C-alpha positions as CSV (number, residue, x, y, z in Angstrom):
1,X,115.4,111.2,143.1
2,X,118.1,113.6,142.0
3,X,120.2,110.6,140.9
4,X,117.4,109.4,138.7
5,X,116.9,112.8,137.1
6,X,120.6,113.1,136.5
7,X,120.7,109.7,134.9
8,X,117.8,110.5,132.6
9,X,119.5,113.8,131.6
10,X,122.7,112.0,130.7
11,X,120.8,109.4,128.7
12,X,118.9,112.0,126.7
13,X,122.1,113.9,126.1
14,X,123.7,110.8,124.7
15,X,120.8,110.3,122.3
16,X,120.8,113.8,121.0
17,X,123.7,113.4,118.5
18,X,122.0,110.5,116.8
19,X,118.8,112.4,116.4
20,X,120.5,115.5,115.1
21,X,122.5,113.5,112.6
22,X,119.3,111.8,111.3
23,X,117.6,115.2,110.9
24,X,120.5,116.5,108.9
25,X,120.6,113.4,106.7
26,X,116.8,113.7,106.0
27,X,117.2,117.3,105.1
28,X,120.1,116.5,102.7
29,X,118.1,113.7,101.1
30,X,115.1,116.0,100.7
31,X,117.3,118.7,99.1
32,X,118.8,116.0,96.7
33,X,115.4,114.6,95.7
34,X,113.3,117.7,95.7
35,X,110.9,116.2,98.2
36,X,110.0,117.5,101.6
37,X,111.6,116.1,104.7
38,X,108.3,114.5,105.7
39,X,108.0,112.7,102.4
40,X,111.6,111.4,102.6
41,X,110.9,110.2,106.1
42,X,107.8,108.5,104.7
43,X,109.9,106.7,102.1
44,X,112.9,105.6,104.2
45,X,110.9,105.0,107.4
46,X,108.4,102.3,108.3
47,X,104.9,102.5,107.1
48,X,103.0,105.1,109.1
49,X,99.6,106.7,109.5
50,X,100.5,109.8,107.5
51,X,97.2,111.1,106.1
52,X,98.6,111.5,102.6
53,X,100.5,108.2,102.7
54,X,98.3,106.1,100.3
55,X,98.0,108.9,97.8
56,X,101.5,110.2,97.6
57,X,103.8,107.3,98.6
58,X,104.2,105.8,95.1
59,X,104.7,109.2,93.4
60,X,107.2,110.3,96.0
61,X,109.0,107.0,95.9
62,X,109.4,107.2,92.1
63,X,110.7,110.8,92.3
64,X,113.1,109.8,95.1
65,X,114.4,106.8,93.2
66,X,114.9,108.8,90.0
67,X,116.7,111.6,91.9
68,X,119.1,109.2,93.6
69,X,119.4,106.6,90.8
70,X,118.9,102.9,91.2
71,X,122.3,102.1,92.6
72,X,122.4,104.8,95.4
73,X,118.7,104.1,96.2
74,X,119.3,100.4,96.7
75,X,122.5,101.1,98.7
76,X,120.6,103.5,101.0
77,X,117.7,101.2,101.6
78,X,120.0,98.3,102.3
79,X,121.8,100.3,105.1
80,X,124.9,101.3,103.2
81,X,126.3,104.8,103.1
82,X,125.8,106.9,99.9
83,X,127.3,110.1,98.7
84,X,125.0,112.9,97.5
85,X,125.8,115.2,94.6
86,X,127.0,117.9,97.0
87,X,129.5,115.5,98.5
88,X,127.6,114.9,101.7
89,X,127.7,111.3,102.9
90,X,124.4,109.8,104.2
91,X,125.0,106.9,106.5
92,X,122.7,104.1,107.6
93,X,119.5,105.8,108.6
94,X,118.2,102.8,110.5
95,X,120.9,103.2,113.1
96,X,119.5,106.6,113.9
97,X,116.0,105.4,114.4
98,X,114.6,105.3,110.9
99,X,114.0,101.8,109.7
100,X,114.5,101.6,106.0
101,X,113.7,98.0,105.6
102,X,110.7,97.1,103.5
């Protein structure tokens, strides 16, 4: 039993850096675009049951695309890294658990 708990703790510890990196990336993208982290997650993630999704998705997407520009937006959504205006590099969000494919 103790071995199982230790194994689960190690597995969770190994996953923590990926989750932390994704959160920082979402915060950086939110700061760059002027959107909330939740709205950025709505755009780069898979379709979800967010209550405001149908109403705000298109407006948020347009604002996000305008803030990033067409080239950086396409690169991000295709899984390539992009550099934000503050020099921060956002890597493939899909690897960290956010599926950007549409």
